[in-house]
N, C-alpha and C positions, 0 to 999 in steps of 0.2 A: 403333194397330193392335189392341192388346188390347181397347180399348174397343169398337171396331167388331165384333170377334169376339163379345164378350159381348152386344152388341146383336142380332146375328144369332141367337144361341143363345136369347135370352129373349123376343124379339118375339112379339106375339100376332097373331091373325088380323085384327084391326082395321087394323093397319098394312100387312097384306098384301092387303087387298081390291083386286081388279082387277089385281093384279100379273101379269105374263106370265112367271112362273117357277113351277117346281114346288118344293114344300116337302117335304123328306125328314125325317119325324119319327122320332126314335130314342128308344126307351124309356131313361130315365136309369139304366142299369145301373151306370154308372161316372161319374166326375166329368165335367162338361161339357167341360173342356179336353182330357181324355184321349179322350173320345168324338169330339170334333172332329178330333183328330189321327188317330184310327183311320179315320174315314169320309171324310176329305178326298180321298184318291186316288180313291175310288169316286165321290164327287160330281163330280169332274172328268171321269171317264169317262161318267157319266150325262149331263152337259151336252153332250159330244161326240156321244153316240149319239142322244139325244132332240132335239138342236138346240133346247134350252131352257136358260136359266139355272136352276140347282138350288141351293136354299138348305138347308143343314143346320140342323135345329132340334131341341133337346131340351126338357126341362122340369125344374123344380126337384124334382118328386116324381112317383111313379107315378100318384097320384090327379090331379095337375095335368095330366099327359100324357093320361090317359084323358078328362078334361074337354075337352081340346082335340080329341081324337079324336071325341068325341060332337058337338062343334060343327063337325066336318069341316074343321078348320084345316089338315090335312096332305093332300098328294096321295098320297104313298107313306109307309108306316109299317113300321118294324121293331120287333117286340115279342114278348112271350112267348105261348105257345099259349093259356093261360088268358085273358089279356086280349084275344087275338084273338077269342075267342068273344063278347066284348062289342063289339068293333069291328065285327063283322059286322052288328050291329043299326044301326050308323051308316052302312052302305053300303060297307063295305070287303070285299074278297075276296082270299084268299091266292093268290099266283101263283108264289111261289118259297119255298124253305126252305134253311137251312144244311145242307150235305151232310156226310157223314162220321160222326163219333162220335155215339153215342146221346145224347139229351137227358136228362140225369139231374141230380139234386141230390146234393151230397156234404156230409158232416158232418166238420168239421175241428177238431183240437185243437192245442195247442202241443206241440212235440217232447218237452218234459219232463213232460207231463201224465200222471197215473196212469191216466187213462181210456184203455183199449185197444180196447174194443168197445162195442156198444150192448146188452150183456146187461142186461136189466131187473133181474136178481137182484143184480147187482154195481154198478150205476150209482148213485153217491151222489145223495141228494136235496139240493136247494138250490143246485145248480150254476147259474151265470149263463150263459144261452144267448143268442146274438145272431143276428139275421137282418137282411137289407138293408131289406126293406119287406114289409108284409102281402101285397102283390100280386105279389111276386117268385115266379114259379111254381116253378122248379126249387129255388131256394135256400130258400124259405119254405114254400110250399104243399106241395110234394112231400116235403120232408124232414119236415115236421110229420106228414103223413099216414103216412109210412113209420114214424116212431117210434110213432105211435099203433097201427099195425098190429102192432108188436112188444110192445104192452102198456105203452109208456112214455107217461105222461100229461103232455104238455109243460107245460101251464099250471099243473098241480098240483105237479109235481116240480121245475120250474125257475123261476128269475127271468128273465123274458123281456124283451129289449131290442131295439129296432129302430134301425138306424144310417143309413138313408136310401139307401145304395148298397152294392154288392158290395165295392168297395175299402174303404169305411169299416168294414164288418164285419170284413174280413180284418185290417185294421190295428189295429182294437180288440182282436182276439184276440192279435195279435202283441205288443201293448202290455200284455197281461194284464188288460184291462178286462172280459173275459168268459172263460169256461172252454171254450166250444165254440161253433161257429157253423155255420149252414147257408149254403152258397154253391154255385157250379157250377164246373166245370173250367176254362172259358175265363178266368174272373176269377182263379182260383187260379194258372193259368199266367202270367198277366200281371203278377203281383207280382214285384218285384225279387228276385233270387236270395237276398239277405240275409234277406228276409222269408220267402220260400217254403221255404227250407231249414230254417227254425225251426218249421215247421208239419207236421202229419201228418194224412192222411185216414184216418178210422176206419170210414166206412160210405158206401155209395152206393145211391141209390134205384133201383127199376125204371125203365126208360125210358118217355118219352112222346114224342109227335110233336115234331119239331125246331122251332126258332125260325122263324117265317114272315116273309116280306115280303108286304105286302098293299097293294093300290091302291084308291083311291076310285072309285066306280062311274061318275064322269063323265070319267075319263081315257080318251081315245080308244083303242079296241081296238088300232089299229095301233101306238100308242106303248107299250101294255102288252106287246105281243109283242116290240117292240124291247128293252124293259127286261128281259124274261125271257131273251131271247137274249143280252143283255149279261151278265147275272148268271151264267147257266149256262155261258157261254163264257169267263169271266175267266181260267181256267187255261190257255187256248190262246194267250194273248198276253202279252208281257213286262210291259206296263203293268198288265194284269189280275192277273198273279201278284204284282206289287208291292202292288196294292190288297188282295189276299187275305192277303198276309203281314202288312200293317198291321192288318187286321181280326182276324187270328188264325184265319181259316177256310181252312186250307191245302188242304182238299178242295173248296172252292168252294160253289156252290149247285146245287140240283136244282129242277126244276119242282115245283109243289105245287098242290093243289086244295083247295077248301073242305071236301070230304067227309072229308079226312084228319083234320080237327079236330073232327068231330062227337061223338067219344067222349071228348074231353078232360073230365076231372072238374072240376066246378064248385065242389066244397066247398072252403072256405078255413078 
């Protein structure tokens, strides 16, 4: 069973050619097994609502995920606002977004760290700073931009490391492999209490548009509308609330339009 799950997670478009199912591509924000567990109830509801088999798929890295987006391997994608601006060129359009809390990045240290704030006058040089991936919008792009806006020159002042996922960055901080990390609140909340209680948020960035769900331009309009109705109505049904709880999106989804993401900053 585990082998089958991994096959579903890592398969490529070549094996999917001609298949009569939809592929839900999820940006590898966390480990594949954790993402599969988070999205499995939603996948089941999508299959019921769209009357199509739905396959959950992620990728080993942000760049691999976006390569697959460029090749149009996914029918529906969940990704960050910055990468959505690239997905648009491959024929995807935003139809829904996570509702509720603002989309922000946070900077986190260990509870026993002497670093209390991002005051550039007091911040020691040579600290080790960790990020999930160069393309992680909230955790990397937004936090780096925020520090630069404060006069903190990340690449000059810190030893920069990338850990591949939000979970890996948080666990590296907890293990003392770095002194500070960039992440976002959903991943911080998902950590076990023993890890989370040992960490401390010291700064939060200004908000940007929330994480979108986008569809490929050849998905029939009627099914797009069914998908939007499903996502925005999850909180109104028992199975939907279970799916939202598993995802960690307790306020559900709102409708979204492409125009909301036109002003997303592209600098990395």
